[in-house]
SEKE-429407 format. One line per 5 residues: their letters; for each residue x, y, z of N, C-alpha, C. Coordinates in steps of 0.2 Angstrom, whole numbers. Example, Ala and Ser with C-alpha at 12.3 -4.5 7.8 and 13.67 -1.06 7.14 Angstrom:
// residues 2
AS	66 -28 39 62 -22 39 66 -16 39; 64 -11 35 68 -5 36 64 0 39
// end
This chain:
// residues 398
MPTYS	-34 -26 72 -36 -20 74 -30 -15 75; -30 -10 71 -24 -5 72 -23 -2 79; -17 -1 81 -16 2 88 -12 9 87; -15 14 90 -12 21 89 -9 23 96; -3 26 95 0 30 101 -2 37 101
YILID	-3 40 107 -5 47 107 -2 51 112; -1 57 111 1 62 116 -4 68 117; -7 69 123 -12 73 124 -10 78 129; -14 84 130 -13 89 135 -20 90 138; -21 90 144 -27 91 148 -28 98 149
KKGRV	-33 100 153 -35 107 154 -29 110 159; -27 106 163 -22 108 168 -15 108 165; -14 107 159 -7 107 156 -3 101 157; -6 95 159 -3 89 160 -2 85 154; 3 82 153 4 78 147 2 71 148
IKGKK	-2 69 143 -5 62 144 -2 58 138; 1 52 139 4 48 134 0 41 135; -1 38 129 -4 31 129 -5 28 123; -8 22 123 -9 18 117 -16 16 117; -19 15 111 -26 13 111 -28 9 104
ETENL	-32 4 105 -34 0 98 -41 3 96; -41 4 90 -48 7 87 -48 5 79; -54 4 77 -54 3 69 -55 10 66; -57 15 69 -59 22 66 -55 27 70; -50 30 66 -46 35 69 -50 42 71
SLLKE	-55 43 66 -59 49 67 -63 49 74; -66 43 75 -69 42 81 -65 43 87; -59 40 87 -54 41 93 -53 48 94; -52 52 89 -50 60 89 -56 63 92; -62 61 90 -69 64 93 -69 63 100
EFQKQ	-67 57 102 -68 55 109 -63 59 114; -57 60 111 -52 65 115 -55 72 115; -58 74 110 -60 81 110 -66 82 115; -70 77 115 -76 77 120 -74 78 127; -68 75 128 -65 75 135 -61 81 136
NLYIV	-61 86 131 -58 92 132 -50 91 132; -48 86 128 -40 85 128 -38 87 122; -32 91 122 -29 94 116 -24 88 113; -25 87 107 -21 82 103 -14 85 101; -9 82 104 -2 85 101 0 80 96
KIEEI	-1 74 97 2 69 92 -2 63 92; -4 60 87 -7 53 86 -5 50 80; -3 44 81 0 40 75 -1 32 76; -2 29 70 -3 22 71 4 18 72; 4 13 76 10 9 78 10 4 73
KKFDF	16 4 68 17 -1 63 19 -7 66; 16 -13 65 18 -19 67 23 -22 62; 28 -26 65 33 -29 61 30 -35 57; 31 -35 51 27 -40 47 33 -44 42; 32 -50 42 36 -54 38 33 -55 31
KFFKK	33 -50 27 29 -50 21 31 -56 16; 37 -59 17 40 -64 13 35 -71 14; 34 -71 21 30 -77 23 22 -76 22; 20 -70 20 13 -69 20 12 -67 13; 15 -70 8 14 -68 1 7 -70 -1
IKQED	4 -65 -5 -3 -66 -7 -3 -69 -14; -7 -74 -15 -7 -77 -21 -11 -73 -26; -9 -73 -32 -12 -69 -37 -19 -71 -39; -20 -78 -38 -27 -81 -39 -32 -78 -34; -30 -78 -28 -34 -75 -23 -36 -68 -24
LIVAI	-31 -64 -26 -33 -57 -28 -38 -56 -33; -37 -61 -38 -41 -60 -44 -49 -62 -42; -49 -67 -38 -56 -69 -35 -59 -63 -31; -55 -60 -27 -58 -55 -23 -60 -49 -27; -56 -47 -32 -58 -41 -37 -64 -43 -41
RELST	-65 -49 -43 -71 -51 -47 -77 -51 -42; -76 -53 -36 -82 -53 -32 -84 -46 -30; -79 -41 -29 -81 -34 -28 -84 -31 -34; -82 -33 -40 -85 -31 -46 -92 -33 -47; -94 -39 -45 -100 -42 -45 -105 -38 -40
FLNSG	-102 -37 -34 -106 -33 -29 -108 -26 -31; -103 -22 -34 -104 -16 -37 -109 -16 -43; -109 -21 -47 -113 -21 -52 -121 -22 -50; -122 -24 -44 -129 -25 -41 -131 -18 -38; -127 -13 -39 -129 -6 -37 -128 -5 -29
IPLDE	-125 -9 -26 -123 -8 -19 -118 -3 -18; -118 1 -12 -113 6 -11 -106 3 -10; -101 6 -11 -94 3 -10 -93 0 -3; -95 4 2 -93 2 9 -97 -5 10; -103 -5 8 -107 -11 9 -104 -17 5
CLTGL	-101 -16 -1 -98 -21 -5 -92 -23 -2; -88 -19 1 -82 -21 5 -83 -25 11; -89 -23 14 -91 -27 20 -93 -34 18; -97 -35 12 -99 -41 10 -93 -45 8; -88 -42 4 -82 -46 2 -78 -48 8
ISQMK	-77 -44 13 -73 -46 19 -76 -51 23; -82 -51 23 -86 -57 27 -85 -64 24; -84 -64 17 -83 -70 13 -76 -73 13; -71 -68 15 -64 -70 14 -62 -74 20; -57 -78 19 -54 -82 24 -49 -78 28
EGELK	-47 -79 34 -42 -75 38 -35 -76 35; -32 -70 34 -26 -70 31 -24 -63 29; -18 -62 25 -15 -56 24 -20 -52 19; -23 -55 14 -27 -52 9 -33 -49 13; -36 -53 17 -42 -50 21 -40 -44 25
NVFID	-34 -44 28 -31 -38 32 -31 -32 27; -28 -33 21 -28 -28 16 -34 -25 15; -39 -29 14 -46 -26 12 -49 -23 18; -48 -25 24 -50 -22 30 -47 -15 31; -41 -14 29 -37 -8 29 -40 -3 24
IQKSV	-42 -6 18 -44 -2 12 -51 1 14; -55 -3 18 -62 -1 20 -61 4 25; -56 4 30 -55 9 35 -53 15 32; -49 15 27 -47 21 23 -53 25 20; -57 21 16 -63 23 13 -68 27 18
REGAS	-69 23 24 -73 26 29 -71 33 32; -64 33 32 -61 40 34 -61 45 29; -64 44 23 -65 49 18 -60 48 12; -56 43 12 -52 42 6 -55 39 0; -54 41 -6 -57 37 -12 -54 30 -12
FSQAL	-57 26 -16 -55 19 -17 -48 18 -20; -47 23 -25 -40 22 -28 -35 25 -23; -36 30 -19 -31 32 -14 -30 26 -8; -36 23 -7 -35 17 -2 -31 12 -5; -31 10 -11 -27 5 -15 -20 7 -15
KKHSF	-19 13 -16 -12 16 -16 -8 15 -10; -11 14 -4 -8 12 2 -5 5 2; -7 1 -3 -5 -6 -3 -2 -7 -10; 3 -3 -12 6 -3 -19 10 -9 -20; 12 -13 -15 15 -19 -16 11 -24 -19
LFSDM	4 -23 -18 -1 -28 -21 -5 -25 -27; -6 -19 -27 -10 -16 -32 -5 -11 -36; -4 -13 -43 0 -9 -47 -2 -2 -49; 2 2 -52 0 8 -54 -5 8 -59; -5 3 -63 -10 1 -69 -17 1 -65
IISMV	-18 -4 -60 -24 -5 -57 -27 2 -54; -22 5 -50 -24 11 -47 -27 17 -52; -23 17 -57 -25 22 -62 -32 21 -65; -33 14 -67 -39 12 -70 -45 13 -65; -44 11 -58 -49 12 -53 -51 20 -52
RTGEE	-46 24 -53 -47 31 -52 -51 34 -58; -50 31 -64 -54 33 -70 -61 30 -69; -62 24 -66 -68 21 -65 -72 25 -60; -69 28 -55 -72 32 -50 -75 39 -54; -70 42 -58 -72 48 -61 -78 47 -66
TGNLD	-78 41 -70 -83 40 -75 -90 37 -72; -89 34 -66 -95 30 -63 -95 23 -65; -90 21 -68 -90 14 -71 -85 9 -67; -85 10 -61 -80 6 -57 -81 -2 -57; -87 -4 -58 -88 -11 -58 -86 -14 -65
LILSR	-87 -10 -70 -84 -12 -77 -77 -12 -77; -74 -7 -74 -66 -6 -74 -63 -12 -70; -66 -14 -64 -64 -20 -60 -64 -26 -64; -70 -27 -68 -70 -33 -72 -65 -33 -78; -63 -27 -80 -57 -27 -85 -51 -29 -82
IVEFL	-50 -26 -76 -44 -28 -72 -43 -35 -71; -49 -38 -69 -49 -46 -68 -47 -49 -74; -50 -47 -80 -48 -50 -87 -41 -50 -88; -38 -44 -87 -31 -43 -88 -26 -47 -83; -28 -48 -77 -24 -52 -72 -25 -59 -74
EKRNA	-31 -61 -76 -32 -68 -78 -27 -70 -84; -27 -66 -89 -23 -67 -95 -16 -67 -93; -14 -63 -89 -7 -62 -88 -5 -68 -83; -9 -70 -79 -8 -76 -75 -7 -83 -79; -12 -83 -83 -12 -89 -88 -6 -90 -92
FKNRI	-4 -84 -95 2 -84 -99 8 -86 -94; 9 -83 -88 15 -85 -84 15 -93 -82; 9 -95 -81 8 -102 -79 10 -107 -85; 8 -105 -91 9 -108 -97 17 -109 -98; 20 -103 -97 28 -103 -98 31 -107 -93
RTIMA	28 -107 -87 31 -111 -81 30 -118 -82; 25 -120 -85 23 -127 -86 28 -130 -92; 29 -126 -97 34 -128 -102 41 -129 -100; 43 -124 -95 50 -124 -93 51 -129 -87; 45 -131 -84 46 -135 -78 50 -142 -79
YPTFM	49 -145 -84 52 -152 -85 60 -151 -86; 62 -147 -91 69 -146 -92 73 -143 -85; 69 -139 -82 72 -137 -75 73 -142 -70; 68 -146 -70 68 -152 -65 74 -157 -67; 74 -158 -74 79 -163 -76 86 -161 -75
IMVAF	87 -154 -76 94 -151 -75 96 -152 -68; 91 -151 -63 93 -151 -56 94 -158 -54; 90 -163 -57 91 -170 -55 98 -172 -58; 100 -170 -64 106 -172 -67 112 -170 -63; 111 -163 -60 117 -160 -56 118 -164 -50
FVIIF	112 -166 -46 113 -170 -40 115 -177 -41; 113 -180 -47 115 -187 -48 123 -187 -50; 125 -182 -53 132 -182 -55 136 -181 -49; 134 -176 -44 138 -175 -38 138 -182 -34; 132 -185 -33 132 -191 -30 136 -197 -32
VFSFI	136 -198 -39 140 -203 -42 148 -202 -41; 150 -195 -42 157 -194 -42 159 -193 -34; 155 -192 -30 156 -192 -23 156 -198 -19; 152 -203 -21 151 -209 -17 152 -216 -21; 150 -216 -27 151 -222 -31 158 -223 -34
IPTIT	160 -218 -38 167 -218 -41 173 -219 -36; 173 -216 -30 179 -218 -26 179 -225 -24; 173 -228 -23 173 -236 -22 176 -240 -28; 174 -238 -34 176 -242 -40 184 -241 -41; 186 -235 -40 193 -233 -42 198 -234 -36
RIFSE	196 -236 -31 200 -237 -25 205 -243 -27; 203 -248 -30 208 -253 -32 213 -251 -37; 212 -246 -41 217 -243 -45 223 -240 -42; 222 -237 -36 227 -234 -32 231 -239 -28; 229 -245 -28 233 -250 -24 237 -254 -29
VSLNL	236 -253 -36 240 -256 -41 245 -251 -44; 252 -254 -44 257 -249 -46 257 -250 -54; 253 -245 -57 252 -245 -64 251 -238 -66; 254 -237 -72 254 -230 -75 246 -229 -78; 242 -226 -74 235 -225 -76 234 -221 -82
PFLTR	229 -222 -86 227 -218 -92 225 -211 -89; 226 -206 -94 225 -199 -92 217 -198 -90; 212 -201 -93 205 -201 -92 204 -203 -85; 207 -209 -83 206 -212 -76 209 -207 -71; 215 -204 -72 218 -200 -67 213 -194 -66
ILIKL	210 -191 -71 206 -185 -71 200 -188 -67; 197 -194 -68 191 -196 -64 193 -197 -57; 198 -200 -55 200 -201 -48 201 -194 -45; 204 -189 -48 205 -182 -45 198 -179 -44; 194 -179 -49 187 -177 -48 183 -180 -42
ATFLK	184 -187 -42 180 -190 -37 183 -189 -30; 190 -188 -29 193 -187 -23 191 -180 -21; 191 -175 -25 189 -168 -24 182 -167 -21; 177 -171 -25 170 -170 -23 169 -174 -17; 172 -180 -16 171 -184 -10 173 -180 -3
LSWIY	178 -176 -4 181 -172 2 177 -165 3; 174 -163 -3 172 -156 -2 165 -155 -6; 161 -160 -7 155 -160 -10 150 -155 -7; 150 -155 0 145 -150 3 147 -143 2; 154 -142 2 156 -135 1 155 -133 -7
FIFFI	155 -138 -11 154 -136 -18 146 -134 -19; 142 -138 -16 135 -136 -17 133 -130 -13; 137 -129 -7 136 -122 -4 138 -116 -8; 144 -118 -12 147 -112 -16 142 -111 -22; 139 -116 -25 134 -115 -30 128 -111 -28
FLLFF	125 -112 -22 120 -109 -19 122 -101 -18; 128 -101 -15 130 -94 -13 131 -90 -19; 134 -93 -25 135 -90 -31 128 -87 -34; 123 -92 -33 116 -90 -36 113 -84 -32; 113 -84 -26 111 -79 -22 114 -72 -23
TIKSF	121 -73 -24 125 -67 -25 123 -63 -31; 122 -68 -37 120 -65 -43 113 -62 -43; 109 -66 -39 102 -63 -38 102 -56 -35; 106 -56 -29 106 -49 -26 109 -44 -30; 114 -45 -34 118 -41 -38 113 -38 -44
SKTEK	109 -43 -46 104 -41 -52 99 -36 -50; 98 -35 -43 93 -31 -41 95 -24 -40; 102 -23 -41 105 -16 -41 105 -13 -48; 105 -7 -48 105 -3 -55 111 -6 -60; 117 -6 -57 122 -8 -61 122 -15 -63
GKFLI	119 -20 -58 118 -27 -60 113 -28 -65; 107 -24 -65 102 -24 -70 104 -23 -77; 108 -17 -78 111 -15 -84 116 -20 -87; 120 -23 -82 125 -28 -85 122 -35 -87; 117 -37 -83 113 -43 -85 110 -42 -91
ERIIW	106 -36 -92 103 -35 -98 107 -35 -104; 113 -32 -103 118 -31 -109 120 -38 -111; 121 -43 -106 123 -50 -108 117 -53 -112; 111 -52 -109 105 -55 -112 104 -53 -120; 105 -47 -121 104 -44 -128 109 -47 -133
KIPFL	115 -50 -130 120 -53 -134 119 -61 -135; 114 -64 -132 113 -71 -133 107 -72 -137; 108 -75 -143 103 -75 -148 96 -77 -146; 95 -83 -143 89 -86 -141 86 -81 -135; 90 -80 -130 88 -76 -124 85 -69 -126
NDFFL	89 -66 -131 87 -59 -132 80 -59 -136; 78 -64 -140 72 -64 -143 66 -66 -138; 68 -70 -134 63 -72 -128 62 -66 -124; 67 -63 -122 66 -57 -117 62 -51 -121; 64 -50 -127 60 -44 -131 53 -46 -131
KREII	51 -52 -133 44 -54 -134 40 -54 -128; 44 -56 -122 40 -55 -116 39 -48 -114; 44 -44 -115 43 -37 -114 37 -34 -118; 37 -35 -124 31 -33 -129 24 -35 -126; 24 -42 -124 18 -45 -122 15 -41 -116
NFSKT	20 -40 -111 18 -36 -105 16 -29 -106; 20 -26 -110 18 -19 -112 11 -18 -116; 10 -23 -121 4 -22 -125 -2 -24 -121; -1 -29 -116 -7 -31 -112 -9 -25 -107; -4 -22 -104 -5 -16 -100 -8 -10 -104
MATLI	-6 -9 -110 -8 -3 -114 -16 -5 -116; -17 -11 -118 -24 -12 -120 -29 -12 -114; -27 -14 -108 -31 -13 -103 -32 -6 -100; -27 -2 -100 -28 5 -98 -32 9 -103; -31 8 -110 -34 12 -115 -42 10 -114
KGGVD	-43 3 -114 -50 1 -113 -53 4 -107; -49 5 -102 -52 8 -95 -53 15 -96; -51 19 -101 -52 26 -102 -46 30 -99; -41 27 -98 -35 31 -96 -32 34 -101; -29 41 -100 -26 45 -105 -20 41 -108
ILESL	-19 42 -115 -14 39 -118 -7 40 -115; -5 46 -113 1 48 -110 2 45 -104; -3 45 -100 -3 41 -93 -2 34 -94; -6 31 -99 -5 24 -101 2 22 -103; 5 26 -107 12 25 -109 17 25 -103
NIGKD	16 30 -99 20 30 -93 19 24 -88; 13 22 -87 12 16 -83 15 10 -87; 13 9 -93 16 4 -97 23 3 -97; 27 9 -97 34 9 -97 36 6 -90; 33 7 -85 35 4 -78 34 -3 -77
VLLSN	30 -7 -82 30 -14 -81 36 -17 -85; 40 -13 -89 45 -16 -92 51 -17 -88; 55 -23 -89 61 -24 -86 67 -21 -89; 67 -20 -95 73 -18 -99 73 -10 -98; 79 -8 -96 81 -1 -95 82 2 -102
YIKKE	84 -1 -107 85 1 -114 78 3 -117; 74 -2 -116 67 -1 -119 63 5 -116; 64 5 -109 61 10 -105 63 17 -108; 70 18 -109 72 24 -112 69 26 -118; 68 21 -122 65 22 -129 57 25 -128
IEEII	54 21 -123 47 23 -122 47 31 -119; 52 32 -115 52 39 -113 52 44 -119; 56 43 -124 57 47 -130 51 47 -133; 47 41 -134 41 41 -137 35 45 -134; 36 45 -127 31 49 -123 32 57 -124
KYVSK	39 59 -125 40 66 -126 38 68 -133; 38 63 -138 36 64 -145 29 65 -145; 25 60 -142 18 60 -142 15 67 -138; 18 69 -133 16 75 -129 17 81 -133; 21 81 -138 22 87 -143 17 86 -149
GGSIS	13 81 -149 8 81 -154 9 76 -159; 15 72 -159 16 67 -163 12 61 -163; 11 56 -168 7 50 -168 11 45 -164; 7 40 -161 10 35 -157 14 30 -162; 11 28 -168 14 24 -172 20 26 -175
LGFSK	21 33 -177 27 36 -179 32 36 -174; 30 37 -168 35 37 -162 38 30 -161; 34 24 -162 36 17 -161 40 15 -167; 39 18 -173 43 17 -179 50 18 -179; 52 23 -175 59 25 -174 62 21 -169
SNYFP	59 16 -166 62 12 -160 67 7 -163; 72 5 -159 77 0 -161 75 -7 -159; 70 -7 -155 68 -13 -152 61 -16 -154; 56 -12 -155 49 -14 -157 49 -16 -164; 47 -22 -166 48 -24 -173 43 -21 -177
YLFTQ	44 -22 -184 40 -19 -189 32 -21 -188; 31 -27 -187 24 -30 -186 20 -26 -181; 24 -24 -175 21 -20 -170 19 -13 -172; 24 -10 -175 22 -3 -177 17 -3 -183; 16 -8 -187 11 -8 -192 4 -9 -189
LISAG	4 -13 -184 -3 -15 -181 -5 -8 -177; 0 -5 -174 -2 1 -170 -4 6 -175; -1 7 -180 -3 12 -185 -10 10 -188; -12 4 -189 -18 2 -191 -23 4 -186; -22 2 -179 -26 4 -174 -27 11 -173
ERSGN	-22 15 -174 -23 22 -173 -27 25 -179; -27 23 -185 -31 25 -190 -38 23 -189; -39 17 -187 -46 14 -186 -49 16 -179; -45 19 -175 -48 21 -168 -49 15 -164; -46 9 -165 -46 3 -161 -39 2 -158
LSEMF	-36 6 -155 -29 5 -153 -29 0 -147; -34 0 -143 -34 -5 -137 -35 -12 -140; -39 -13 -145 -40 -20 -149 -33 -22 -152; -30 -17 -155 -23 -19 -158 -18 -21 -153; -18 -17 -148 -13 -19 -142 -15 -26 -140
DKISD	-21 -28 -139 -23 -34 -137 -21 -40 -142; -22 -38 -149 -20 -42 -154 -12 -44 -154; -8 -38 -153 -1 -39 -153 1 -44 -147; -2 -43 -141 0 -47 -136 -2 -55 -137; -8 -56 -141 -10 -63 -142 -5 -66 -147
IYEEE	-3 -62 -152 2 -64 -158 8 -66 -155; 11 -62 -150 18 -63 -148 18 -68 -142; 12 -69 -139 11 -74 -134 11 -81 -137; 8 -82 -142 8 -88 -146 14 -90 -149; 18 -85 -151 24 -86 -154 29 -88 -149
LSQKS	29 -84 -143 33 -86 -137 32 -93 -135; 26 -95 -134 24 -102 -132 27 -107 -137; 26 -106 -143 29 -110 -148 37 -111 -148; 40 -105 -147 47 -105 -146 50 -109 -140; 46 -108 -135 48 -111 -128 47 -119 -129
TRFVS	42 -121 -133 40 -128 -134 46 -131 -138; 48 -127 -143 53 -129 -148 60 -130 -144; 61 -125 -139 67 -125 -135 68 -131 -131; 62 -133 -128 62 -139 -123 63 -145 -127; 60 -145 -134 61 -151 -138 68 -152 -140
FLEPV	72 -146 -141 79 -146 -143 83 -148 -137; 81 -146 -131 85 -147 -125 85 -154 -122; 79 -158 -124 79 -165 -121 85 -169 -124; 86 -169 -131 91 -173 -134 98 -171 -132; 99 -164 -131 105 -161 -128 107 -164 -122
MILFM	102 -164 -117 103 -167 -110 104 -174 -110; 101 -178 -115 103 -185 -116 110 -186 -118; 112 -182 -123 119 -182 -125 124 -180 -120; 122 -175 -116 127 -173 -111 127 -179 -105; 122 -182 -103 122 -187 -98 126 -193 -101
GGIIG	124 -194 -108 128 -200 -111 135 -199 -111; 137 -193 -112 144 -191 -112 148 -192 -106; 144 -190 -100 147 -191 -93 147 -198 -92; 142 -202 -94 142 -210 -93 148 -213 -97; 149 -211 -103 154 -213 -107 161 -212 -104
FIVMS	162 -206 -102 168 -204 -99 170 -208 -93; 165 -210 -88 166 -214 -83 167 -221 -85; 163 -224 -90 165 -231 -92 172 -231 -95; 174 -227 -99 180 -227 -102 186 -226 -97; 185 -222 -92 190 -221 -87 191 -227 -82
VLLPI	185 -231 -81 185 -237 -77 188 -243 -81; 186 -243 -88 188 -249 -92 195 -249 -94; 198 -243 -96 205 -243 -98 210 -246 -93; 210 -244 -87 215 -248 -83 213 -255 -82; 207 -257 -82 206 -264 -82 209 -268 -87
FQISQ	208 -265 -93 212 -268 -99 219 -269 -98; 222 -263 -95 229 -263 -94 231 -269 -89; 227 -269 -84 229 -275 -79 228 -282 -82; 223 -283 -86 222 -289 -89 228 -291 -94; 230 -286 -97 236 -287 -102 242 -288 -98
AIR	243 -285 -92 249 -286 -88 249 -293 -85; 243 -296 -83 243 -303 -80 245 -308 -86; 242 -307 -92 244 -311 -97 252 -311 -99
// end
């Protein structure tokens, strides 16, 4: 329950300060007015929240929106639907969000305005579609389309994560195995060579130096790797960092294709859902632009928005783009002529989704033998470095 701090003045001009818990701010104001108290200031006390530890799962949000859509489809008023939804939910951050949404609705805000207060959870796309649903009286239908969009996006993300999970795990295992071998196993094996007055081979000297360095500073080395990772991650969140990283991505053949297709998929899915929901094409383009990560593509979308706002066709606007491929513009042109633009955006996202999944699978298939060769090279280097001085010692004994 939210807590409010207040400053009041009574009939005698005395200042009254205090705090009070209430679910309804309007009722609290009415209570003070009945007591003939003049309200100087009243505001909600914001509680400190560790949002990082209270992250809401996308799956839970999808279930909640689907249930709300089902309630609304039964002809029940929104407030009662929210009550039914909240009563079924487990205690947690998502339930608190919907309790606050219901509170805002009871205070006179529209459902879309109530969602806007929680923009960390509800994107501009969802808020715009809900606003359209309120205006047209099809909120239940709009919510079902939002669920469909979120489910498709979630399924795509999970598919890519599943494909990339194995190589990521293998790279991490290989990294820690190499650190362990060079830090603890190699120094034991090579200790005997330092006790022999022998001119050691070049490979063996490199191995000993690496092993000595990692044995003495392996903790600092791992710490440095993690520090470097978090530094790059923090830098990538700045405007300068975003542009620099994107510029590097566009210059790497496989990565730039992967990045572009992912951008097209996210943009097309968003556009398809918004147009189906009855959102104006210019507003849809503005919202679709915000889901993109690429600053360069965003700038192109801004130019397309200016062109369309002056009466130009969408397909012609995209045909001038340096990033959107020929297939994309042709399908948009066909959708524009047939009046099925949302279906075409859906088709585009399906085509590039399948293509991206196949590319990711091929990449993993290529990565497996590369990793085996890399590990084989490391093992070969260790074996040669250990065996060469042993051969020298055996020849010296003869």
